[in-house]
N, C-alpha and C positions, 0 to 999 in steps of 0.2 A: 355634381361630379359626372363625368362622361364615361366612367367605367361601368358599363351596363351591357345587357344582353339584347338591347333594341338598337337598330341603326340610328346614327345621328341624323337629324333633319338638316337639310341645306339651310345655310344662313345662320346657324347657331354660332355664337362668338366664343372665342377663348379656349378651344380644346387643346391647342398646342401649349399655351401657358399653363393650363391646369394640369396637363400630364406632367410637364416639367416640375411643377410644384409637388405633385404626388410622388414622383420618383425621387426628388431631392429629399423629401421628408421621410422616406422609407428607411428602414434600418438594414444593415448588413449589405451583402452583395445584391445589386439590382441589375437584372438583365431585361432589355427591351428588344423584342424581335418584331421587325416591321415587314409585313408581307403585302404584296399587291402585284398586279400585272404591270407591264411597262407603261410609261407615260402616265403615272398616277401621282407623281410628286414625292415618292419615298425618300430619295436621296436628299432633296432639299430639306425635308422634315428631319431626317436623321442627323444631318449636319447641324441644323438649327438646334435640335434637342441636345446634341453632344456639346455644342458651344455654350448653351445656356447653363448646363450643369457643370462645365469644367471650371467655373470660377469658385466652386464650393468643394469639389471632390475630383479625384482622378478618374478620367473617363477614357475608355477604349472604344474606338470606332472600328467596327468589323464590317468590311465590304465583301459580301458573298456573291457578287456578280462577276464572273470571269470575262464577260464581254464588254461591259460598260463601267468597270470599276473606276472610281475617282482616285484610288490609291495606285492602281495599275502596276505593271503593264497588263494588257489583255492576256488571257489564258491563266491568270493568277487570281486568287482572292487574297485579301490582306487585312492586317490589323495595325493600327497605330494610335498613339495617344493624341487626344484632342487638347490643344493648349488654349489659353485664353486669347482674347482679341489682340491682334497685332503681334502675337508670338508664333513662331513656326511650330507646326505639329511635330511629334516625335518621329523617329526613324521607323519605317514600316517593317513588319514581318510578313512574308509572303509565302503562299503555298501554291504549288503548280498543279493546275487542273489538266492542262494539255489541250484545251480547246476553248473557244470563246462562248460556248453554250454548255449548260449542264446536260443537255440531251446527249445520251450515250456516255456520259461521264458522271453518273450519279454517285457512284461510290467515292471517287476522289472529292467530289463536292461535299458529301456528307462527312467523310473523315477529316477533310481539310477544315471545315467549319468547326468541328468538334476540337481539333487540335489548336486552332486559333483561340477558341474560348478558353481552353485549358492553359494556354500560354499567357493569356491576359490575366487569368486568376493567379498564376504563378508569379506574375510581375506585380501583383497587389492592386490591380484596378478595382475600384468599388462599384463603378457603373459600366456596363457593357451595352453598347447600342449596336444592334446587328441590322444591317441593310441587306435584305434578301434580294436575289435575282428576280427578274420579271417572269421567270419560269414557274407558272402557277395555275394557268387556266385549263390546259388539257388534262384529261383524267390521270395520266402518268405523272404530270407535274404536280397535281394536287396531292397525289399519294406520296410523292417525294417530299413536298412541304410538310405533310402530316408527320412523316417520320423524323424530319429535322426538328420540328417543334416538340415532338414526343421525346426525342433524345435529349434536347437541351433543357426542356422544362423552364422556359422563361417566365419570370414573374409577371411581365406585361406583354401581351400579344396585341400589336397594333395593326389593324387591317385597313388599307386604302382600297375602296371598291366603288365601282359604279353600280348603282341599284343593289342587287343581292348576289353578285357574281362569286363571292367567297363564302357564302353561307354554308355550302357543303363541307368546306374545310373547317370553318369555325365551329360547326356543330359537334365535331369530335372532341372539342375542349370545353363545351358548354357545361357550366357547373363545376369545372375542375377546381379543387380547393386551393391550388397554388398558382393558378394562372388567371389574371384579370384581363378580360377582352375589351379592347377599345376600338370601336368602328369609326372610321374617319371618312367624311365625304371628300371627293376629289375636287380640289380647287379649280374654278374656271380659269385661273391664271396659269395653270400648268401648260407648258409648251410641249407639244408632241414632237418627238423625233422619229422620223421615218427610217427605213432601212438604209437609205443612202447616207443620211446624216450619222447614223450609228457606225456605218462602215468607215466613214471619214474620220470619226472620233478615234476608232481603233488605229487607223493609219497614223494619226498624229501622236497617239500614245506610244505606239511601236517606234516611230521615228525619234521621239524624244528619248526613249529608253536606250536605243541602239546608237545614238549619237556618240561617236568616239569609240565604238566597238572595234576590236582588232582580232585577227585570226590567232587562235591559241590551240596548241596541241595538248590534249588531255588524255592521260593513260586511263584505260578502263580496267586495267588489272587490279584486282582486289577491291573493286568498287561494286556496290549493288547496282543492278540494271533493272529498271521497271518501265512499265508502259509498253509502247510498241518497240520492243527490243529488237535490234537487227539480228537476222538469222546468221548463223555461223557461215562465214565466207561471203556474205552478201555485200556487194559493192554497188554504190550508186543509188540503191533503193531509198535510202533515207536522206539523201541530199536535199537541203532546203527545209527539212522539218525543224520545228522548234524542239528544244530540249532544255532541261534545267539541271544545273549542278546544285545538289542539295547538301545541307549540313547534317550533323549527326542527329538532329531532331526532326529531320525531314523537311525543313524550310529552305526556301530558295536562297542560294548564294548569288546565282546569276542565271539568266536565260541566255541561250545561244542558238544560232542557226547552224545546223549541221552542214559543213562544207564537204566533208568526206568521213567515212566510217569504215575502218578496216578491222573486222572482228578477228581475223587471224593474227594480226599484229597487236590486237588489243589497243588500238589507237583511234582517237576521235579528234577531228579538227572542227573547232567551233568558232564562229564569228560572234564574239561576246564582249561585253564590257569587262575590264580587268577584274579578277577575283582571286581569292586565296585558294589555289589548287589543293594545298595540303588539307584544307578544311572540308573539301568535297568528299563525302562518304558515299554518295550515290549519284547516278545519272538517270534522269527520268525523261523518256521520249514521249512527246505529244503526238497527236494525230493531225496537227495543223501544219500544212506546208505554207509558210508565210514569208519565205525569203524575199520575193519581189516587193511585198507590201511595205516592209520596213524601210525600203530605200525610196519610197514615193515621196 
């Protein structure tokens, strides 16, 4: 078994299959939290693990990366059910972070991850596979990941690392009675994506999301305002910013690009895919001005 407190040696066979077997045979709710820097193969592993387990039990895949999410669009993290081979995955539930990086947005990332986990539990998922962002190596990032793990208390903590780069983080959970640590070597087959490729991926995801978007007038009266809320009487300052219309649970109904915001008239013009205005309880303003990007 590879659930151990010593790093795996390169060339050892079968850790993915063995972990899937261990998680499959465990009882009750099983949470797998996968941590590692960018270009370590986390998403491929998480998708593979979720798919392997979905034939026997209900699996929720939770993507915690607001920049490179496979659930998308950028600036959100999300949760969806993983279906079996050849079947479409379930409809996603998304939480708005407001930026494509956790840096400077740690509280929304923390609260959003917790809310998605609780939503998955409420929906009755037996296995939760969490794919963390690549924000892990600077000191502030390591501290952030420590508190995410400490809050969630996953039964399985899977670390993808080169040499010993995550040992400072993992040491905080060494010997924890409820957390099994699994260290994974990074496959030589992992394809590195540079900054330009990551930016292009975000452009594609934004473009796909906003295809068919139209200008919509949204009243701000009686709705909660969060994030970079426009100052009273401020005109033009927030044009081009991303915002999210959210439901009563705080999850995204729709993202939109602010065309105009008149706080005196309590009126907001959003370029957004169609959504149910009556269901929008709050509007959250992000810090990302991304208007030109979604049209590229």
